[in-house]
C-alpha positions in Angstrom: 100.0 -218.8 110.7 102.8 -221.0 111.9 106.1 -219.1 112.1 109.3 -221.1 112.6 110.9 -218.1 114.0 108.7 -218.0 117.0 110.2 -219.9 120.0 109.0 -223.3 120.8 109.3 -225.7 123.8 111.6 -228.6 123.7 110.5 -232.0 125.1 113.3 -233.5 127.2 111.3 -236.3 128.9 107.9 -238.0 128.9 106.2 -240.4 131.3 102.6 -241.8 131.5 100.9 -240.0 134.5 97.6 -241.9 134.1 96.2 -244.5 131.7 92.7 -245.8 131.6 90.0 -244.8 129.2 92.1 -241.5 129.2 95.8 -241.4 128.8 97.6 -238.4 130.3 101.4 -238.0 129.6 103.5 -235.7 131.7 106.0 -234.0 129.5 109.2 -232.5 130.9 109.9 -229.5 128.8 112.6 -226.9 128.3 111.2 -223.4 127.8 112.7 -220.8 125.5 114.2 -219.0 128.4 116.1 -222.1 129.5 113.9 -223.0 132.4 112.3 -226.4 132.8 108.7 -227.3 133.7 106.3 -230.2 133.4 103.1 -230.1 131.2 100.3 -232.7 131.2 99.1 -233.7 127.7 96.0 -235.7 126.8 97.2 -238.4 124.4 94.1 -240.6 124.7 93.6 -241.4 121.1 95.6 -240.7 117.9 92.7 -238.6 116.6 88.9 -238.3 116.7 86.3 -238.1 114.0 82.7 -236.8 113.7 80.3 -236.9 110.8 77.7 -234.4 109.7 75.0 -236.3 107.8 72.6 -234.0 105.7 69.4 -235.7 104.4 67.5 -233.1 102.4 66.5 -230.2 104.6 67.3 -232.3 107.8 70.5 -233.3 109.6 70.9 -236.6 111.3 72.5 -236.3 114.8 73.3 -238.3 117.8 71.5 -237.8 121.0 73.5 -239.0 124.0 73.8 -238.8 127.8 77.1 -237.2 128.6 78.1 -238.1 132.2 80.8 -235.5 132.6 78.2 -232.7 132.2 75.2 -234.8 133.4 73.0 -234.0 130.5 71.6 -235.3 127.3 73.0 -233.5 124.3 72.9 -233.4 120.5 76.2 -234.1 118.9 77.7 -235.7 115.8 78.2 -239.4 115.5 81.9 -240.1 116.0 84.6 -241.1 118.3 88.3 -242.0 118.7 90.3 -243.4 115.9 92.4 -246.6 116.2 96.2 -246.5 115.8 96.1 -248.6 112.6 93.1 -246.7 111.1 92.9 -243.7 108.9 90.4 -240.9 109.7 88.0 -241.7 106.7 87.6 -245.4 107.8 87.3 -244.4 111.4 84.4 -242.0 110.5 82.7 -244.7 108.4 83.0 -247.2 111.3 81.7 -244.7 113.9 78.8 -243.7 111.8 77.7 -247.3 111.3 78.3 -248.3 114.9 76.5 -245.4 116.5 73.5 -244.6 114.0 73.5 -247.6 111.7 74.2 -245.4 108.7 76.4 -246.5 105.7 76.9 -243.3 103.7 77.1 -243.3 99.9 79.6 -240.5 100.1 81.8 -239.3 102.9 84.0 -236.2 102.3 86.6 -234.5 104.6 85.1 -231.2 105.8 87.6 -229.8 108.2 90.3 -230.7 110.8 90.7 -228.8 114.2 92.0 -229.4 117.6 89.3 -229.5 120.3 91.6 -228.5 123.1 95.0 -227.4 121.8 96.1 -226.2 125.2 96.0 -229.7 126.6 95.2 -232.4 124.1 97.5 -233.6 121.3 94.9 -235.1 118.9 93.1 -233.5 116.1 89.4 -233.9 115.3 88.7 -234.7 111.7 85.1 -233.6 110.6 83.4 -235.3 107.7 80.2 -234.6 105.8 77.8 -236.9 104.0 75.2 -235.3 101.7 74.5 -237.8 98.9 72.4 -240.5 100.5 73.0 -243.5 102.7 71.9 -247.1 103.6 70.6 -248.2 106.9 72.1 -251.1 109.0 71.8 -252.1 112.6 73.8 -249.9 115.1 76.2 -251.6 117.4 74.7 -251.5 121.0 77.5 -253.6 122.6 78.8 -250.8 124.8 76.3 -250.2 127.6 77.9 -246.9 128.5 77.2 -245.6 124.9 73.5 -245.3 124.5 73.1 -243.4 121.2 69.8 -242.3 119.8 69.2 -241.1 116.3 67.9 -237.5 116.1 66.5 -236.2 112.8 66.2 -232.5 112.9 65.5 -229.7 110.4 68.4 -227.5 109.8 66.4 -224.5 111.0 65.8 -226.2 114.3 69.5 -226.9 114.7 70.3 -223.3 114.0 67.9 -222.2 116.5 69.3 -224.5 119.2 72.8 -223.3 118.4 71.6 -219.6 118.7 69.9 -220.3 122.0 73.1 -221.9 123.4 71.5 -225.3 123.7 74.1 -227.0 121.6 77.2 -227.5 123.5 79.1 -230.0 121.4 82.1 -228.3 119.7 82.4 -230.6 116.6 78.7 -230.1 115.8 79.0 -226.3 116.0 82.3 -226.3 114.0 80.9 -228.7 111.4 77.6 -226.6 110.9 79.7 -223.4 110.5 82.3 -224.9 108.1 79.6 -226.6 106.0 78.0 -223.2 105.6 81.3 -221.5 104.7 82.1 -224.2 102.2 78.7 -224.0 100.5 77.4 -227.5 101.6 74.7 -225.9 103.7 73.1 -222.4 103.8 74.4 -219.8 106.2 73.3 -220.1 109.8 69.9 -218.5 110.2 69.4 -215.5 112.4 67.0 -216.2 115.2 
């Protein structure tokens, strides 16, 4: 719960520390005790989106190489939102670009912060359960090699239980979809 009576930090200055594909901003802040400090915040995108696509007893995932951890992983199709874009349209755009899927329905599932200790942007999760049409994915970014992975929900649950799924939005979406009744509870392995 957010309590306005709890002390907060006050921003007294900001400067861009680094800007490339990632944007880090150094904040100068006044702490509740009156002292000053600096704090780096990731302000790379206004928000990110990810979509859980359910097709009968299967889920449709992305399979991508992630350089930062030097592995291929399962994750949800998604990415950063644009400044002039709302999260729903960003989710539709990313789903079509990455997997070539145009959903018949796309509903907001949950919003969370991936790294609230250092990143300012929320991740908006969406779910599609009522069918879709296929189109051609956008393969124009050579650094983004996305493969479609169709997987039975039971297999996804087993991979999560074995610690083989490392993507936070995928794990959060699976759990929230179960809590909200869109998917059965996680299976015990």
